TILOGU-640934 format. One line per 10 residues: number of its first residue (from 1); their letters; for each residue x, y, z of N, C-alpha, C, O. Coordinates in Angstrom, 3 decimals. Layout:
NUM = a = X Y Z X Y Z X Y Z X Y Z ~ ...
This chain:
1 = mfqtlvdaad = -33.762 0.507 20.902 -32.586 0.065 19.443 -31.234 -1.438 20.224 -30.781 -2.297 19.468 ~ -30.913 -1.400 21.541 -31.187 -2.231 22.133 -32.123 -3.654 22.612 -31.763 -4.798 22.890 ~ -33.207 -3.131 22.573 -34.244 -3.603 22.969 -34.517 -5.256 22.214 -34.850 -6.371 22.615 ~ -34.126 -4.569 20.819 -34.438 -5.366 19.609 -33.604 -6.046 19.358 -33.862 -6.796 18.416 ~ -32.622 -6.153 19.798 -31.282 -6.644 19.468 -31.483 -7.992 20.710 -31.373 -9.118 20.226 ~ -31.659 -7.948 21.662 -31.952 -8.619 22.999 -32.777 -9.395 22.568 -32.472 -10.552 22.860 ~ -34.208 -9.267 21.687 -35.058 -9.822 21.519 -34.838 -10.717 20.548 -35.631 -11.657 20.602 ~ -33.903 -10.784 19.514 -33.183 -10.948 18.815 -32.532 -12.525 19.259 -32.891 -13.687 19.067 ~ -31.523 -11.943 19.868 -30.386 -12.657 20.712 -31.207 -13.712 21.644 -30.796 -14.872 21.656 ~ -32.280 -13.391 22.381 -33.025 -14.159 22.996 -33.957 -15.416 22.454 -34.285 -16.437 23.058
11 = llstdprwaa = -34.332 -14.906 20.833 -34.667 -15.851 20.185 -34.269 -17.018 19.621 -34.853 -18.086 19.436 ~ -32.474 -16.384 19.225 -31.632 -17.403 19.097 -31.347 -18.400 19.979 -31.189 -19.572 19.637 ~ -31.232 -17.770 21.732 -30.682 -19.015 22.110 -31.462 -20.314 22.487 -31.074 -21.225 23.220 ~ -32.844 -20.178 21.715 -33.443 -21.022 22.222 -33.188 -22.484 21.125 -33.591 -23.646 21.175 ~ -32.259 -21.668 20.109 -31.617 -23.459 19.072 -30.599 -23.673 19.583 -29.932 -22.651 19.743 ~ -30.102 -24.673 19.968 -28.454 -25.020 20.288 -27.353 -24.842 19.638 -26.163 -24.914 19.948 ~ -28.030 -24.554 18.509 -26.486 -24.542 16.984 -26.415 -23.014 17.137 -25.241 -22.739 16.885 ~ -27.255 -21.581 17.499 -27.085 -20.522 17.644 -26.799 -19.983 19.507 -26.930 -18.838 19.941 ~ -26.492 -20.927 20.107 -26.667 -20.269 21.628 -24.961 -19.655 21.423 -25.061 -18.428 21.439 ~ -23.936 -19.929 21.297 -22.946 -19.085 21.781 -23.182 -18.297 20.438 -22.081 -18.457 19.910
21 = lsaamlrsie = -23.783 -17.688 19.718 -23.542 -16.419 18.660 -24.465 -15.784 19.617 -24.394 -14.561 19.736 ~ -25.439 -16.535 20.412 -26.856 -15.613 20.464 -25.769 -14.686 22.106 -25.677 -13.482 22.347 ~ -25.275 -15.649 22.728 -24.253 -15.042 23.913 -23.276 -14.237 24.178 -23.032 -13.508 25.140 ~ -22.389 -14.614 22.544 -21.876 -13.366 22.361 -22.489 -11.827 21.932 -21.890 -10.755 22.005 ~ -23.924 -12.087 21.448 -24.701 -10.656 21.086 -25.004 -9.747 22.354 -25.007 -8.572 22.721 ~ -25.280 -11.154 22.827 -25.698 -10.588 24.557 -24.840 -9.506 25.351 -25.175 -8.592 26.105 ~ -23.238 -10.094 24.757 -22.154 -9.383 25.681 -21.899 -8.224 24.490 -21.397 -7.180 24.906 ~ -22.115 -8.280 23.431 -21.497 -6.635 22.620 -23.302 -5.834 22.983 -23.487 -4.618 22.936 ~ -24.035 -6.514 23.206 -25.426 -5.143 23.955 -24.815 -4.476 24.877 -24.471 -3.298 24.789 ~ -24.563 -5.612 26.324 -24.293 -5.199 26.922 -22.758 -3.886 27.440 -22.467 -3.200 28.420
31 = rgkgiteslq = -22.244 -4.145 26.202 -21.038 -3.263 26.047 -21.705 -2.365 25.271 -21.812 -1.434 26.069 ~ -22.356 -1.912 24.019 -22.618 -1.181 23.558 -23.919 -0.327 24.514 -24.432 0.653 23.973 ~ -24.201 -0.566 25.327 -24.694 0.176 26.244 -23.876 1.239 27.275 -24.082 2.301 27.862 ~ -22.714 0.143 27.083 -21.919 0.542 28.700 -21.120 1.915 28.146 -20.857 2.958 28.744 ~ -20.748 1.361 26.320 -20.187 2.643 25.942 -20.851 3.733 25.554 -20.133 4.724 25.419 ~ -22.538 3.946 25.222 -23.132 4.651 25.377 -23.242 5.490 26.565 -23.236 6.691 26.292 ~ -23.365 5.141 28.095 -23.300 5.523 28.764 -22.187 6.351 29.332 -22.284 7.322 30.082 ~ -20.948 5.702 28.762 -19.712 6.433 29.093 -19.670 7.863 28.161 -18.980 8.815 28.524 ~ -20.327 7.892 27.167 -20.299 8.960 25.953 -21.121 10.004 26.776 -20.532 11.083 26.845 ~ -22.057 9.977 27.275 -23.169 10.949 27.608 -22.692 11.316 29.246 -22.881 12.392 29.813
41 = asehaagafe = -21.969 9.998 29.864 -21.365 10.934 30.852 -20.549 12.004 31.196 -20.596 13.017 31.894 ~ -19.622 11.295 30.298 -18.292 12.740 29.782 -18.029 12.182 28.681 -18.223 10.973 28.564 ~ -17.468 13.032 27.503 -16.027 13.024 26.719 -14.728 12.444 26.953 -13.914 11.857 26.240 ~ -14.790 12.869 28.472 -13.033 12.613 29.086 -13.417 11.477 30.151 -12.633 11.369 31.094 ~ -14.182 10.881 30.130 -14.413 9.647 30.931 -12.842 8.797 30.999 -12.345 8.415 29.940 ~ -12.048 8.519 32.478 -11.521 7.370 32.408 -11.447 6.291 32.985 -12.068 6.077 34.026 ~ -10.498 5.219 32.283 -10.977 3.878 32.787 -9.555 3.201 32.837 -8.589 3.560 32.164 ~ -9.584 2.091 33.807 -8.653 1.179 33.900 -8.036 0.966 32.633 -8.759 0.560 31.723 ~ -7.113 1.120 32.465 -6.552 -0.094 31.299 -6.612 -1.617 31.000 -6.790 -2.221 29.942 ~ -6.386 -2.087 32.407 -6.682 -3.549 32.241 -8.642 -3.697 31.857 -9.078 -4.689 31.272
51 = tilqnaiafv = -9.287 -2.884 32.180 -10.794 -3.086 31.420 -10.737 -2.965 30.033 -11.041 -3.539 28.987 ~ -10.233 -2.004 30.469 -10.535 -1.468 28.692 -9.653 -2.229 27.501 -9.690 -2.003 26.291 ~ -8.779 -3.288 28.288 -7.884 -3.991 27.572 -9.121 -5.764 27.652 -9.152 -6.672 26.821 ~ -9.808 -5.653 28.752 -10.581 -7.100 28.720 -12.175 -6.998 27.835 -13.027 -7.793 27.438 ~ -12.010 -5.917 27.830 -13.495 -5.205 27.054 -13.140 -5.332 25.484 -14.045 -5.632 24.706 ~ -12.062 -5.145 25.098 -11.173 -4.881 23.662 -11.399 -6.909 23.364 -12.250 -7.504 22.701 ~ -10.704 -7.226 23.854 -10.422 -8.863 24.220 -11.893 -9.428 23.725 -12.089 -10.109 22.718 ~ -12.649 -9.084 24.456 -13.941 -9.963 24.432 -14.987 -9.805 23.571 -15.943 -10.577 23.486 ~ -14.730 -8.307 22.608 -15.424 -7.713 21.354 -14.561 -8.708 20.509 -15.197 -9.575 19.910 ~ -13.220 -8.702 20.380 -13.351 -9.770 19.340 -12.967 -10.761 19.549 -12.497 -11.121 18.470
61 = edslvagrrp = -12.779 -11.770 20.469 -13.452 -13.060 20.949 -15.381 -13.734 20.307 -15.784 -14.797 19.836 ~ -15.782 -12.920 20.522 -17.012 -12.362 20.273 -17.215 -12.102 18.464 -18.246 -12.275 17.814 ~ -16.256 -11.773 18.113 -17.016 -11.862 16.545 -15.744 -12.896 15.965 -15.325 -12.859 14.808 ~ -15.405 -13.513 16.683 -13.837 -15.080 16.689 -15.617 -16.425 16.097 -15.814 -17.201 15.162 ~ -16.599 -15.874 17.563 -17.256 -17.337 17.584 -17.967 -16.286 16.308 -17.027 -15.679 15.793 ~ -18.639 -16.085 15.977 -19.996 -15.448 15.197 -19.564 -15.826 13.717 -20.233 -16.102 12.722 ~ -17.939 -15.719 13.983 -17.507 -15.855 12.293 -16.720 -16.803 12.281 -15.730 -16.791 11.549 ~ -17.108 -18.147 13.363 -16.337 -19.234 13.508 -14.821 -19.238 12.925 -14.314 -19.487 11.831 ~ -14.423 -18.899 14.009 -13.010 -18.444 13.307 -11.977 -18.777 15.053 -11.664 -17.873 15.827 ~ -11.738 -19.878 15.205 -10.725 -20.522 16.744 -9.411 -20.348 16.881 -9.100 -19.320 16.280
71 = girfacdvep = -8.888 -20.637 17.164 -7.324 -20.986 17.109 -6.175 -19.270 17.812 -4.964 -19.151 17.997 ~ -7.529 -18.125 18.024 -6.852 -17.353 18.352 -6.532 -16.690 19.997 -7.401 -16.802 20.861 ~ -5.132 -15.970 20.310 -5.257 -16.414 21.786 -4.655 -15.174 22.267 -4.358 -14.417 21.343 ~ -4.326 -14.642 23.703 -4.588 -13.025 23.762 -3.091 -13.502 25.269 -3.502 -13.847 26.377 ~ -1.398 -13.416 24.972 -1.000 -13.444 25.834 -0.635 -11.642 26.394 0.122 -10.951 25.712 ~ -1.162 -11.195 27.429 -1.148 -9.748 28.335 -0.142 -9.772 29.595 0.024 -10.542 30.541 ~ 0.471 -8.528 29.149 1.730 -8.312 30.211 1.288 -6.884 30.688 1.576 -5.951 29.938 ~ 0.800 -6.685 31.542 0.040 -5.449 31.771 0.392 -4.991 33.280 0.319 -5.775 34.226 ~ 0.957 -3.024 33.462 1.355 -2.754 34.448 0.053 -2.661 35.228 -1.005 -2.288 34.720 ~ 0.208 -3.037 36.544 -1.620 -2.202 37.443 -1.537 -1.296 37.538 -0.396 -0.848 37.421
81 = glelrrnwaw = -2.533 -0.446 37.789 -3.174 0.960 38.130 -2.996 2.024 36.295 -3.374 3.183 36.128 ~ -2.492 1.340 35.493 -2.618 2.422 34.324 -4.404 2.685 34.273 -5.399 1.981 34.452 ~ -4.105 4.235 33.893 -5.846 4.919 33.398 -5.423 5.724 31.895 -4.563 6.551 31.592 ~ -6.629 4.932 31.073 -6.973 6.356 30.048 -7.501 7.028 29.869 -8.548 6.541 30.296 ~ -7.760 7.958 29.524 -9.024 8.995 29.166 -9.772 8.502 27.904 -9.233 7.972 26.932 ~ -11.160 8.767 28.066 -11.377 8.050 26.633 -11.361 6.745 26.638 -10.727 6.170 25.753 ~ -12.103 5.947 27.704 -11.560 4.679 27.680 -12.446 4.411 26.596 -11.854 3.573 25.916 ~ -13.930 4.760 25.879 -14.344 4.157 25.198 -13.531 4.281 23.673 -13.540 3.325 22.898 ~ -12.812 5.612 23.334 -12.215 5.529 22.303 -10.769 4.648 23.059 -9.911 4.539 22.184 ~ -10.479 4.262 23.879 -9.139 3.355 23.713 -9.725 2.327 23.665 -8.893 1.425 23.569
91 = ervlinlfsn = -10.909 1.876 23.680 -11.293 0.881 23.636 -10.855 0.588 21.661 -9.914 -0.161 21.404 ~ -11.445 1.088 20.794 -11.370 0.758 19.783 -10.026 1.166 18.835 -9.766 0.981 17.646 ~ -9.411 1.716 19.782 -7.620 1.727 19.281 -7.633 -0.056 19.191 -7.452 -0.573 18.089 ~ -7.895 -1.066 20.616 -6.906 -1.936 20.829 -7.986 -3.219 19.675 -7.530 -4.243 19.165 ~ -9.445 -2.702 19.550 -9.838 -3.272 18.768 -9.695 -2.985 17.231 -10.237 -3.669 16.362 ~ -9.164 -2.256 17.077 -8.228 -2.270 15.239 -7.469 -2.650 15.709 -7.618 -3.865 15.575 ~ -6.524 -2.462 16.315 -5.083 -3.541 16.001 -5.238 -4.642 16.514 -4.186 -5.252 16.321 ~ -6.400 -5.674 17.423 -6.558 -7.115 17.423 -7.140 -7.250 16.479 -6.937 -8.439 16.231 ~ -7.991 -6.735 15.434 -8.827 -7.556 14.502 -7.778 -7.221 12.778 -7.872 -7.683 11.641 ~ -6.945 -6.298 13.374 -5.768 -6.391 11.875 -5.028 -7.937 12.268 -4.953 -8.801 11.395
101 = avrampqggt = -4.675 -8.096 13.200 -3.922 -9.003 14.450 -4.616 -10.519 13.811 -4.042 -11.496 13.330 ~ -6.054 -10.252 14.031 -6.581 -11.602 13.581 -6.536 -11.948 11.708 -6.178 -13.008 11.195 ~ -6.933 -10.914 11.109 -6.780 -11.065 9.939 -5.302 -11.506 9.333 -5.223 -12.149 8.286 ~ -4.442 -11.204 9.896 -2.711 -11.378 9.759 -2.608 -13.051 10.140 -1.651 -13.748 9.802 ~ -3.872 -13.582 10.965 -3.157 -14.640 10.969 -4.350 -16.232 10.850 -4.626 -17.040 11.737 ~ -4.709 -16.192 9.737 -5.758 -16.771 9.570 -5.404 -18.460 9.906 -6.159 -19.296 9.410 ~ -4.922 -18.648 10.259 -4.509 -19.975 11.190 -4.554 -20.261 12.487 -4.468 -21.338 13.077 ~ -4.692 -19.226 12.844 -4.282 -18.800 14.156 -3.098 -18.398 14.846 -2.136 -18.229 14.097 ~ -2.828 -18.130 16.463 -1.830 -17.844 16.733 -1.914 -17.069 18.275 -2.804 -17.419 19.050 ~ -0.901 -15.962 18.682 -1.198 -15.261 19.753 -0.802 -13.864 19.271 0.034 -13.511 18.439
111 = ihvsarrrdd = -1.973 -12.913 20.332 -1.817 -11.690 20.315 -1.061 -11.089 21.407 -1.631 -10.838 22.469 ~ -0.091 -10.893 21.272 1.045 -10.176 22.818 0.476 -8.979 22.713 0.165 -8.423 21.659 ~ 0.303 -8.476 24.065 0.290 -6.791 24.630 0.596 -6.857 25.596 0.284 -7.744 26.391 ~ 1.551 -5.590 25.859 2.299 -5.234 26.945 1.587 -3.710 27.292 0.979 -3.017 26.475 ~ 1.800 -3.432 28.527 1.829 -1.477 28.455 2.312 -1.631 29.786 2.118 -2.592 30.531 ~ 2.964 -0.586 30.015 3.709 0.099 30.902 4.125 1.386 30.966 3.883 1.973 29.911 ~ 4.773 2.210 31.967 5.482 3.238 32.402 7.071 3.244 31.997 7.977 2.537 32.439 ~ 7.099 4.109 31.171 8.801 4.174 30.852 8.871 5.912 31.078 8.186 6.814 30.596 ~ 10.120 5.921 32.117 9.816 7.314 32.615 8.431 8.292 32.676 7.563 8.114 33.530 ~ 8.374 9.098 31.887 7.609 10.133 31.660 6.166 10.131 30.382 5.600 10.987 29.702
121 = qieivvrdeg = 6.052 8.674 30.583 5.357 7.811 29.488 4.722 6.778 29.697 4.912 6.022 30.649 ~ 3.818 6.630 28.735 2.815 4.907 28.633 3.107 4.311 27.796 2.586 4.643 26.731 ~ 4.034 3.171 27.768 4.163 2.572 26.070 3.271 1.260 26.181 3.227 0.440 27.098 ~ 2.359 1.311 24.607 0.809 -0.050 24.618 1.938 -0.680 23.307 2.390 0.004 22.389 ~ 2.203 -2.147 23.550 2.799 -2.701 22.669 1.806 -3.853 22.184 1.689 -4.811 22.949 ~ 0.955 -3.864 20.794 0.331 -4.850 20.108 1.260 -5.991 18.994 0.882 -6.123 17.829 ~ 2.287 -6.634 19.444 2.139 -8.163 18.310 1.510 -8.396 18.313 0.569 -8.234 19.090 ~ 1.709 -9.274 16.866 1.233 -10.152 16.569 2.048 -11.800 16.023 3.120 -11.956 16.607 ~ 1.767 -12.715 15.253 2.487 -14.023 14.638 2.223 -14.315 13.308 2.184 -15.465 12.869 ~ 2.058 -13.399 12.708 1.210 -13.153 10.928 2.725 -13.259 10.045 3.760 -13.789 10.450
131 = pgiapeilnd = 2.542 -12.725 9.001 3.714 -12.360 8.411 4.730 -11.398 8.169 5.843 -11.485 7.651 ~ 3.752 -9.981 8.918 4.465 -9.083 8.835 3.949 -7.693 7.823 3.134 -7.761 6.903 ~ 4.605 -6.584 8.246 3.982 -5.642 7.290 4.649 -5.885 5.966 5.844 -6.153 6.088 ~ 4.141 -5.862 4.580 4.659 -6.039 3.194 5.733 -4.497 3.202 5.125 -3.535 3.674 ~ 7.036 -4.217 2.800 7.655 -2.967 3.179 7.313 -2.571 2.118 8.230 -1.780 1.896 ~ 6.537 -2.507 1.089 5.656 -1.334 0.037 5.006 -0.337 0.767 4.998 0.867 0.512 ~ 4.325 -1.062 1.922 2.881 -0.239 3.034 3.447 0.238 4.157 2.813 0.801 5.050 ~ 4.898 -0.006 4.162 4.730 -0.009 6.024 5.093 1.695 6.187 5.031 2.276 7.271 ~ 5.411 2.238 5.121 5.515 3.683 5.416 4.337 4.499 5.779 4.121 5.392 6.598 ~ 3.498 3.732 4.676 2.186 4.354 4.838 0.919 3.693 5.372 -0.230 3.690 4.928
141 = ifkphistks = 1.433 3.162 6.395 0.509 1.370 7.084 -0.912 2.398 7.641 -2.060 1.979 7.791 ~ -0.460 3.725 7.860 -1.768 4.741 8.941 -2.697 5.677 7.744 -3.626 6.451 7.977 ~ -2.180 5.359 6.602 -3.014 6.775 5.487 -4.174 5.585 4.980 -4.112 4.403 4.643 ~ -5.552 6.888 5.173 -6.336 6.148 4.806 -6.608 5.251 3.442 -6.152 5.483 2.323 ~ -7.436 4.214 3.822 -7.637 3.456 2.680 -6.448 2.504 2.091 -6.570 2.005 0.972 ~ -5.054 2.230 3.060 -3.743 1.232 2.549 -3.579 -0.042 3.393 -3.129 -0.051 4.539 ~ -3.926 -0.939 2.815 -4.677 -1.749 3.129 -4.149 -3.309 2.408 -4.244 -3.449 1.189 ~ -3.649 -4.328 3.202 -3.361 -5.494 2.238 -4.930 -6.255 1.928 -4.991 -7.213 1.157 ~ -6.156 -5.715 2.614 -7.066 -6.344 2.352 -7.714 -5.866 0.898 -7.282 -4.839 0.374 ~ -8.425 -6.393 0.468 -8.866 -5.326 -1.311 -10.053 -4.302 -1.004 -10.407 -3.488 -1.856
151 = kgglglhive = -10.722 -4.391 0.405 -11.234 -3.131 0.244 -10.782 -2.890 2.161 -9.875 -3.422 2.801 ~ -11.804 -1.927 2.593 -11.844 -1.520 3.908 -9.985 -0.491 4.134 -9.817 0.518 3.450 ~ -9.057 -0.880 4.940 -8.037 0.132 5.155 -8.220 1.393 6.394 -7.306 1.995 6.958 ~ -9.525 1.537 6.572 -9.397 2.251 7.385 -9.273 2.417 9.049 -9.468 3.503 9.594 ~ -8.906 1.132 9.823 -8.245 0.997 10.951 -7.366 1.489 11.566 -7.140 1.964 12.679 ~ -6.855 1.278 10.563 -5.051 1.601 11.244 -5.288 2.867 11.000 -5.584 3.278 12.122 ~ -5.353 3.729 10.311 -6.062 5.315 10.121 -6.436 5.860 11.502 -5.799 6.538 12.308 ~ -7.971 5.226 11.523 -8.526 5.402 12.950 -7.517 5.247 14.487 -7.339 6.018 15.430 ~ -7.102 4.134 14.232 -6.108 4.397 15.499 -5.183 5.089 15.611 -4.917 5.479 16.748 ~ -4.227 5.563 14.343 -3.714 7.154 14.526 -3.927 8.233 15.215 -3.275 8.720 16.139
161 = tivkqdegqv = -5.381 8.754 14.440 -6.455 9.458 14.640 -6.676 9.754 16.318 -6.748 10.908 16.738 ~ -6.774 8.552 17.224 -7.032 8.536 17.980 -5.991 8.155 19.529 -6.419 8.075 20.680 ~ -4.695 7.994 19.102 -3.813 8.330 19.896 -3.114 9.495 19.424 -2.260 9.827 20.247 ~ -3.149 10.231 18.431 -2.893 11.916 18.233 -3.629 12.667 19.203 -3.136 13.333 20.114 ~ -4.959 12.501 18.920 -6.079 13.038 19.599 -5.396 13.086 20.803 -5.533 14.102 21.486 ~ -4.743 12.257 21.166 -4.021 12.362 23.000 -2.704 12.416 22.888 -1.953 11.558 23.352 ~ -2.288 13.569 22.177 -0.571 13.619 22.239 0.381 12.537 22.139 1.595 12.526 22.343 ~ -0.628 11.396 21.692 0.303 10.070 21.349 1.577 9.997 19.899 1.801 10.702 18.915 ~ 2.039 9.002 20.356 2.381 8.766 18.836 2.263 7.127 18.550 1.972 6.498 19.567 ~ 2.359 6.686 17.888 2.017 5.144 17.048 2.488 5.051 16.039 2.141 5.672 15.035
171 = rasnrpdgrg = 3.895 3.778 16.173 4.635 3.161 15.203 4.388 1.874 14.948 3.882 1.192 15.840 ~ 4.677 1.340 13.772 4.507 0.507 13.349 5.884 -0.575 12.580 6.570 -0.202 11.628 ~ 5.986 -1.593 13.108 7.383 -2.077 12.561 7.143 -3.714 12.508 6.285 -4.242 13.215 ~ 7.895 -4.386 11.697 8.158 -5.793 11.738 8.575 -6.475 12.797 9.628 -5.902 13.077 ~ 8.446 -7.213 13.460 9.327 -7.571 15.002 10.762 -7.936 14.424 10.705 -8.363 13.271 ~ 12.104 -7.856 15.002 13.120 -8.184 14.965 13.421 -9.933 14.598 14.325 -10.413 13.914 ~ 12.157 -10.717 15.428 12.055 -11.868 15.296 12.058 -12.435 13.665 12.531 -13.490 13.242 ~ 11.573 -11.681 13.147 10.453 -12.010 12.063 9.539 -13.007 12.344 9.673 -14.128 11.855 ~ 8.473 -12.672 13.202 7.540 -13.055 13.232 6.794 -13.064 13.859 6.480 -13.727 14.848 ~ 6.107 -11.692 12.917 4.672 -10.915 12.871 5.342 -9.398 12.549 6.413 -9.050 12.052
181 = aeftitlpae = 4.328 -8.768 13.010 3.974 -7.095 13.139 3.948 -6.418 14.661 3.946 -7.042 15.722 ~ 3.934 -5.391 14.535 4.787 -4.590 15.726 3.713 -3.379 16.226 4.030 -2.240 15.885 ~ 3.095 -3.458 16.614 2.171 -1.466 16.559 3.153 -0.841 18.230 3.761 -1.489 19.082 ~ 3.007 0.004 18.147 4.146 0.679 19.647 3.242 1.824 19.686 3.093 2.534 18.692 ~ 2.374 2.129 21.248 1.821 3.258 21.082 2.540 3.814 22.398 2.749 3.014 23.310 ~ 2.980 5.334 22.556 3.949 6.130 23.593 2.598 7.084 23.700 1.878 7.258 22.717 ~ 2.347 7.633 24.875 1.425 8.646 25.394 2.012 9.325 26.694 2.411 8.620 27.621 ~ 2.063 10.759 26.753 2.596 11.089 28.041 1.951 10.973 28.812 0.763 11.103 28.518 ~ 2.311 10.646 30.339 1.607 10.115 31.490 0.191 10.803 32.021 -0.855 10.313 32.445 ~ 0.685 12.290 31.783 -0.338 13.151 32.336 -1.387 12.990 31.672 -2.491 13.252 32.149
191 = qalarptha = -1.168 12.400 30.116 -2.556 12.849 29.147 -3.013 11.353 29.140 -3.850 10.968 28.324 ~ -2.422 10.474 30.109 -2.789 8.695 29.918 -3.574 8.968 31.315 -4.767 8.688 31.202 ~ -3.280 9.350 32.347 -3.627 9.780 33.877 -3.194 8.239 34.054 -4.090 7.399 34.149 ~ -1.960 7.881 34.097 -1.387 6.974 35.175 -1.338 7.522 36.493 -1.004 8.643 36.877 ~ -1.704 6.598 37.061 -1.715 6.495 38.537 -0.516 5.278 39.106 -0.177 4.229 38.559 ~ -0.169 5.740 40.089 0.699 4.684 40.806 0.163 4.031 41.434 -0.822 4.435 42.051 ~ 0.654 2.617 41.533 -0.094 1.419 42.335 0.720 1.364 43.943 1.863 1.164 44.353 ~ -0.821 1.713 44.612 -0.584 2.031 45.892 -0.422 0.266 46.631 -1.104 -0.650 46.172 ~ 0.411 0.082 47.608 1.009 -1.163 47.987 -0.064 -1.177 49.364 -0.025 -2.109 50.167
């Protein structure tokens, strides 16, 4: 399966008009191989949060290239040394949150990501600069098929499902400054496999 996609990407790369798309496809194929290998190795394989985050950002940036949607930036403030079990699942959590933020900012903007220890928990926060979440759907935002789009609405439900599987919680709110939506995930530190940074 992967080889067929590689061949297609190689073919596209011969045309300068499709070079960026070809490169994005090849990066996605490599990520797909990595996820497959991770699943085969162990259901509970752990990964550094920084790596999970960078993989999710690369996926979203490549999808923006394919869809010709520039103007999205990332601002990250991540405490070193955090690790999460099921790294492939947490990559999906971030991709879904980032994709949601991209849709909320059709003219572009910055997605802010922070992750740090707070006492015996890990806190991950994703903020966008869109119009925020409509009050009428805020309380139901994680239910299946609740969405501001005409179709879809499973992305945030998948986020909540994965977070709960790791004994965590996710909360949606509008930013106090009125500059977008905010999603806050909290996880027990022992569940997240947080490791202290060594000097």
